[in-house]
N, C-alpha and C positions, 0 to 999 in steps of 0.2 A: 771598163771592162765587164763589171756585174750587169750591164743593163742589157751588153751583148751576149754573155751567158745566157740569160732567159731568153732570150731572141734565139740564139743559136737551139735552144731548148724548146721553144715552139716550132722551131723550122724541121726537127728532127723528132717531131712528137708521131707522127707515120709511123716513118720507120721504128721506132721504138715499142710500137704495137707490133708491125707486124715481122718484125725481127727480134728475137731475143737478146739483150747486150751482150749475155753470155759468149753469143757467137761473135761481136766483135771482137773482143779478146781471147788470143789464137794461144797456141804452144810451142807452133815450131818453127812457124813463117812469121813473116812479116816483122814491123819494128820492134825494136825492145822497148819496153817500158821502164826509162831512169828516173831515178829517185826525184833529183832536182827536179826534170820538166813535171813531176806529177803533183810536186810540192805546190806548183801556180796554181793547177788545175784546183786541187783541194783548198788549196785557199779561199777561193772564188764558190768552190760548192759550201765550205761550211759557211758563209753570209746567206748562201739561198736557203740551207736549212735551218739557222738561227732565224731569219727574218719569216720562214714558213713557222716559227710557234713550238722548232722543235726543243725537247730540253739541252741541255749544253753540255752535260754528262754522255747525254746518248746522241750528240754529234760526237763529239768525243773519238766515242765508241767506235761508231760507225766508221770514222774514216780511219781509224787503226785498222778496224779490219780488212777496208777497203784496202788500205796501204802493203797490208801484209798479203793480201791475195794476188795483186796483180802485178807489185814491183820485181820486175825480170822478167814478168812474161813479155809473149810479142800482142801488139796488136793487128788488126787488117789494115795491108795499103788502102783497101778500097775506099777508107772515110778518115778523115781529116782527126789527127790525132785528140783533139780536145775533145771532139763529138764523140770517140770509142770513148774516152773515157766519162763522159756524161752518160753514154747510155748502160756501163759497167754501173755507175751510179744508180741511176733505175732500176736496173735488173737488182742490186744490192738494196734498196729500198721494199722495192717489190718483194723481194724473197723475205724480209723482216715481218711486215703486213700479213704475207700469207703463210704465215708460219700456222697448223695445227687449224685448221678453217674448220670452223661446224657450221652444217647447215641445219640451223635449228627447229623447223619443220620436220625433218628427218629425223632428228634426236628424239622429238616429241611425239613422233608419232609411234617411234620403236621402242622405247623406253615402256616399264612397265607402269598401268595407269593406277591411282592417281600421279601424273610428273610434278614433281614440286620443284617450284625456283624460284629462290630464292632474292630480292634484290637490296644490293647495299649501295652506300653511297653517303657523301655532305648534303650538308643543306644547301639547295640553289642550285642542283645540277639538271633537276626536270625530272628524276624519279619517279616521281608519281604520275605521271604525263604517259612517260615511256611503258610504265606498266600498263596503262591505258591503252597504247598503242599496241603492247604485245594483245593484249586480251581482245583487241580489236582483230588484228591479224589471226590471230586463234579459231574464232569463233567465225569469221571468213571463212576459213579451209575446215569447217565442220567438226570442230573441237570443242567439247562444253568445257568450261570455266567458273574458279571460284577466284573468290580474290579474298587474301588477309590484310585487313586494316590491323596491323600489326605492329605502327607508329601509333602507339597511346599518350605519347610522351605531349603531344599537344590536339585539344579538342578540335583544333581548325586543319589537322592533318586527317583526319579522319571524315570530317564531313566533307573534305577536298576529294579522298578517294571514294567516297560515297556518291558526288555527283557525278564522276565519270564512270559509275558502277552502273546507275540509273539509267545516264544515256545509254549506255551497250547496251541496259539489260543484261547484266553481270551478276552473280550472286554474290553479294557482301557478306563478310562473316564479319561479325565486328563485335569491341564491349566497351564499357564506356571509360573516358578518358583516365589515366591512371592507371587502367588494369596492366596485372603482367602483359606484354607482349608474347610470350612465347606458347601462353594458356591462348591468345588469340590463334599464333599459327597452328598449334596441338586442335583446339577446335576446327579449325579451314578443314585442314586433312583429313580429321573424323567425318567430317559433313561429305569431302568428295568421296570417300571410298562407301557411304553407304550411300548415297546417290548415284554412285558411281561416275561420277565427274572424269575429266579427262585430266585437269592440268590445274594447279592452284599456283596462284601468282601471291610471296609474301611479299608486302611492303613493309620497309622497316624505317625508323626516324632517321631524320638525315644527319646522322653523329656526327660531328667533330671528331677528324680520326685523333685529336692528342687526348680525348676523354678516357681514360682507362674505364670506369665505372659504365658507361652506356656499348664501349665496345665489349665488356665482360656478359652484358645485357646479351649484345648481337650473337656472341657464341652459345648463349643458353638456349635462343632462338633456333640456331644452327644444329645444335644437339637433339634439342624437341621437335625439329619439322622432319629432320635427314634427309633435307634436299636432293634432288638428282644434280642440281645445276647451281652454283651459286655465282650470278651478273653483277660486275661491279658497273655503277652507271657515273659516268663521267663528262665533265662540262666542257666542249670542243674549242672552250672561249678562254680554259683557265691557265694553259702552258705549262710553265714547270710546277705549279700547285697543282695540275691532274696526276703528275707523275708522284708528286708525293705524296698528292692520296692515295693511288691505287698502290702503292707499294705499302705503306700502314695498312691497308684493308688486308690487302693479300698476306703479308705477316701475321696479324691479328686474327683474322676469319679467314683467310683463303677464298681464293674464288676463280670461276672457271672462265670465264671468256668477258669480255667488256663492253658496252652501247656508250656511243656517244651522243651527246645530246648537243643540238645548240648549232650543227656543223653550217646549217643554213646562216647565221650570223655572220660573218665574214670571217670564220674558222680558215685558218691556211691548211689544216691539216698535219699541223705537227703531232698534235697530242697524242692520235691515234699511234704513229711512228712511236713514238715518247714511249705510250703503253705497253705497245706491242714489244718493242725491244726490252726492255725494265722488266717486266714479268713475266714473259714470255706465253700470252696469253692470248687467243684470237680475238677480233673485235667482230660482233654480231652484226649488227645494226648502226647504224645512222639517222638522228634524228633529222630532218630537213624543214620543217617547220611546227606550227600547233595543232594542225590537223590531225585526226585519229590516223589518217592515212599516210600520213609525214611519215613514215619509217621506212626507211633505203638498205636493201642487205647490202652488206658492206662490200665496195667491191677492189682490192688492193693496185690496180691498176687506175682506177676514176681517183682512190686519193692519191695515186703518185703525179698524176697531170694537176693534180689540186695545190700539191705540195710545188709544184715546179712551174705554175700559170703564170702568165704576166700578170701583173697590178697596176 
């Protein structure tokens, strides 16, 4: 039945785009949705979400919310029951992903200058590459950028961000390895103010979320730099780990939005849904490759299709 469920989802792709799923579930007319029959469909939908790498607690919460919303309501007689439920799920998932969307470029253009954006995330998520992609995007849109190499715990990290800055022709503020990262962030902001630069992008160490001392250092960077936006960079392939990382960073430092890297590496989109649901913050972009232009504005409908696509 699971395979046929995915086939039905594919067959209803166009209808899901043209007709919002909410229209499939109606209040007064049509067939009443009874809990017993709904359970059969939700069991298959649970498998679909888990196979799309959605975190298990998030799957349970989404299905619970969906059950409460539609049990006892009626579904249009114009469509088969299962397909109406599937459309309703698409609508529910899209609603989670679309919550509190932020147009990043519009935000930067409207905010007082220099706009300070601080990036957080654990080792291996592609955070430094994401920062380079954001710098490239901003410069292509006529904005001037300063990058702060505030990951001073590894000399290699400074060298890595410096390579990107040189390739992009972006100003880099750096100190020696082992220096106070908050001081680097402060100097970058002051440089941007003095030179009337538009945006400061602060790279931070890829801290493991369980390291209390390093989390405290990140809090200090945030106090000193006073960023307009903090962005969590997560690995689209990390699954449940990405959710736990996001929660821990959110509780310790707080962040306003997220970017998912490595979405091109056979990721099914579950991390986006899991993070958006768990912390209630929007996804700004997804990384679709290693090139500087491989950064795609996050589109909830695109992600819904990715979550339910045939494999």
